[in-house]
C-alpha positions, 0 to 999 in steps of 0.5 A, spaced: 622 734 500 628 739 502 633 735 497 628 737 492 627 744 494 634 745 495 636 742 488 630 743 484 634 746 478 639 740 478 634 735 478 630 739 472 637 738 469 638 731 470 631 729 467 632 734 461 639 730 460 636 723 461 630 725 456 634 728 451 640 722 451 635 717 450 629 719 447 628 715 440 634 711 440 631 704 439 628 706 433 634 711 430 637 706 425 644 705 424 646 710 418 651 710 413 657 712 412 660 712 419 656 709 424 655 702 420 663 701 420 663 701 428 657 697 429 659 692 423 666 691 426 663 690 434 659 685 430 664 681 427 669 681 433 663 678 437 662 673 432 669 671 431 670 671 439 676 676 438 675 682 443 682 685 441 683 686 434 678 690 430 675 687 424 670 688 418 669 684 412 674 679 415 679 684 415 683 686 421 681 694 421 686 699 424 681 705 423 680 707 431 683 704 437 679 699 442 675 703 446 669 704 443 669 697 440 669 695 447 663 699 449 659 696 443 661 689 444 658 690 452 652 693 450 650 688 444 652 683 449 647 685 454 641 688 449 643 684 443 644 687 436 639 693 436 639 700 435 638 702 442 644 697 444 649 701 439 647 708 441 647 706 449 654 708 451 654 715 447 648 717 451 651 714 457 658 718 456 653 724 454 650 724 461 657 723 463 659 730 460 653 734 463 655 731 469 662 733 468 661 740 466 656 741 472 662 739 477 668 743 474 663 749 473 661 749 480 668 747 483 671 753 479 665 758 479 659 757 483 652 753 482 649 758 478 654 759 472 654 751 473 647 750 471 647 755 465 653 752 462 650 745 463 644 747 460 647 751 454 651 744 453 645 739 453 641 743 449 646 745 443 645 742 437 652 739 436 652 736 443 645 733 442 647 730 435 653 726 438 649 724 444 646 719 439 651 718 434 655 712 434 662 714 434 668 715 438 667 723 440 663 723 446 667 718 449 673 722 447 670 728 449 669 726 456 676 723 457 679 728 454 675 733 459 676 729 465 684 729 463 684 737 463 679 738 469 683 732 474 690 736 472 687 743 473 684 741 480 691 738 482 694 744 480 690 749 483 688 746 489 694 742 491 692 735 491 697 732 487 694 725 487 689 728 482 695 728 477 694 720 477 687 721 475 689 725 469 694 720 467 689 715 467 684 719 463 689 721 458 690 713 457 682 712 456 682 718 451 688 714 447 684 708 447 679 711 444 682 716 439 689 715 439 695 719 440 691 726 440 688 723 447 695 725 450 699 730 445 693 735 445 692 735 453 699 735 454 700 741 449 694 745 453 697 744 460 704 746 457 701 752 454 697 754 460 703 753 465 708 757 460 703 763 460 703 763 468 711 762 467 710 756 472 713 750 468 717 748 474 710 745 476 712 739 471 717 737 476 711 736 481 706 732 476 709 725 478 711 725 471 715 718 471 710 715 475 704 718 472 707 716 465 708 709 467 701 709 469 699 711 462 703 706 459 701 700 463 693 702 461 694 703 454 699 697 453 693 693 455 690 693 448 696 697 444 701 691 446 697 685 444 696 688 438 703 690 436 705 683 438 699 680 433 700 684 428 706 688 428 708 692 422 701 692 419 698 695 425 704 700 426 702 702 418 695 702 418 693 705 425 699 710 426 701 711 418 694 711 415 689 713 420 694 718 424 699 721 419 696 721 413 690 724 416 694 730 419 698 731 412 693 729 407 686 731 407 680 726 407 675 730 405 678 736 401 672 740 400 672 741 407 679 744 407 677 751 408 680 756 413 673 757 415 671 750 416 671 751 424 667 757 424 661 755 421 662 748 425 662 753 432 656 757 429 652 751 427 654 746 433 652 752 439 645 753 436 641 756 439 646 759 444 650 763 438 644 767 437 646 771 444 653 773 442 651 780 441 649 780 449 656 778 450 659 783 445 654 789 449 656 787 456 664 786 455 664 792 450 668 788 445 669 793 440 673 797 446 676 791 448 679 790 441 682 796 440 685 796 447 688 789 445 691 792 438 694 798 441 696 794 447 693 799 453 689 797 458 689 790 457 684 786 462 688 782 467 685 774 466 685 770 472 688 763 473 681 760 471 680 764 465 687 762 463 686 755 463 680 755 459 683 760 454 689 755 453 684 749 453 679 752 447 685 755 443 690 750 443 684 745 440 682 750 435 689 751 432 691 744 432 685 742 428 686 748 424 693 746 422 691 739 421 689 737 414 683 733 415 677 737 417 671 733 420 665 737 424 666 733 431 674 734 431 673 741 435 668 738 440 674 737 446 674 745 447 666 745 448 667 746 456 671 752 455 666 754 450 659 753 454 663 756 460 664 762 456 656 763 454 655 762 462 659 767 464 654 773 461 648 768 460 648 767 468 645 775 468 639 772 464 636 766 467 629 767 465 631 767 458 636 761 459 630 757 462 625 759 456 631 757 451 632 751 454 625 749 455 624 750 448 630 746 445 628 741 450 621 740 446 624 741 440 629 736 440 624 731 443 619 732 437 625 732 432 628 725 435 621 722 434 618 725 427 625 728 424 631 724 426 627 717 425 625 717 418 632 721 416 636 715 419 632 711 416 633 714 409 641 714 411 640 707 412 640 701 408 636 697 413 629 696 409 633 694 403 637 689 408 630 686 410 628 685 402 635 682 401 634 677 407 627 675 405 630 674 398 636 671 399 638 663 399 643 659 399 645 660 392 645 667 392 650 673 391 649 680 394 652 686 390 651 693 391 651 698 385 653 706 385 653 711 391 657 710 397 657 703 399 652 701 405 656 698 410 649 698 414 646 693 409 652 688 411 650 689 418 643 688 418 642 683 412 648 678 415 650 678 408 657 680 405 655 684 399 660 686 393 661 692 391 660 692 383 665 695 379 668 694 372 675 690 373 680 696 371 677 701 376 677 695 382 685 696 381 685 703 382 680 702 388 684 697 392 688 698 399 695 697 400 699 704 399 699 710 404 692 713 401 685 713 403 684 707 399 685 704 405 678 705 407 676 700 401 676 694 405 669 691 402 669 685 397 669 687 390 666 684 384 667 686 377 661 687 373 664 683 367 664 677 372 657 677 375 656 669 376 651 666 371 649 660 375 647 664 382 641 668 384 643 675 384 641 681 388 643 688 387 642 694 391 642 699 387 643 707 389 637 711 386 641 716 383 645 710 379 639 706 377 639 709 370 646 707 369 645 700 372 640 698 367 644 701 362 651 697 364 648 691 368 641 690 367 641 691 359 640 684 357 633 684 360 634 679 365 634 683 372 627 684 376 625 690 379 623 688 386 622 695 391 624 701 392 627 702 399 629 709 401 635 711 397 636 704 395 633 700 389 633 692 390 633 688 383 634 681 383 636 676 377 635 668 377 640 664 375 642 663 368 642 657 364 
């Protein structure tokens, strides 16, 4: 009872975190276009008995390093090919992220700040979403943050052995997302030490032995991949999925200067609504005027210098990179929630009320909004129809929309993407462009086999075009509408 009384708020935070991380996960279908790539890759790796080389549709796939695939493989081997398994490790790392935030904030500030920062984190919209998303970002967030936290404690508390923890965590980040897991924390540390005019600390960070540890850990996967796949691996992983991503926008419509401002405002709902409180408390207008005129500038302590370096470097680097994506700036989350906590600690009653409201909102949303929305964004229902109809002499195809990889995952078939022959040539991978992601099998509309049963899953927005271009002969039978997909069948033509 004494433990409960002394740490009542902590136990409540643990309960909230556990519930939000796992609520509804077993019923949240794998969605397209991103989640399904990861689960199908892990599934094919298990089926091939090869836990080193990611593959999809039978092709080696160099989109991401191995760490997240290993997580999925472990979960699938324990729980089977289920939604709960696919979302298990994102939930586990989300819990770890809250724990890490609490630990670090309490260490450099106090318990009240730690509770507020952790409450803000676990109830922020982006964090809640990513805690359930089958993507690499939650693993990167934890390993990236652990790298910087280990460095800061080693530096500020003179615990040099913790530098090795930082190198090890950077290795995990690089095994999760690639070179950014080392480069970005390294720049943050350099900026922080330069700000403090203490670059000589680099000489005391066990850099030689630390980097040796780093390279030994990352070589567990990068070494075998290079020895097995050679130039193809370097071209695919470093060339396309790192250099091309940094220099050519994968999503040109998102390449606007204010993109990450919008992500911040949406991602930290509902807490961004409290920013006027911060402006009032810290007299932002006066501080801006002082900054412009370089007079009476506030003196920042070491903690603030580190947190500002951490957040600013992440934002600036991703602002400069061509490809913009909503989760890229997530590594700056801990400095941001500590910033919120700095003024919200004086409004604890409001923090408790908002946290309680958001807890209920997220639970209800997961069950009554998330589940149907995921089903709508997935081809799971269409896959069930395909499994029911498909036989030995059946060919499955997809027409219109973005290719639903979840159809392949759930149906255990390999659906062909229907396009005209001339268009296929312009879509195939091979050059240094984003066609590299088109690794699904194609089938020319002109070459649809006559001697097989055809099952075609058609995007609802392309149904009229499909009936005009493909099903105009009247031999196709409308079977069922499944969310955004419609299933058609055609018997073998004699």
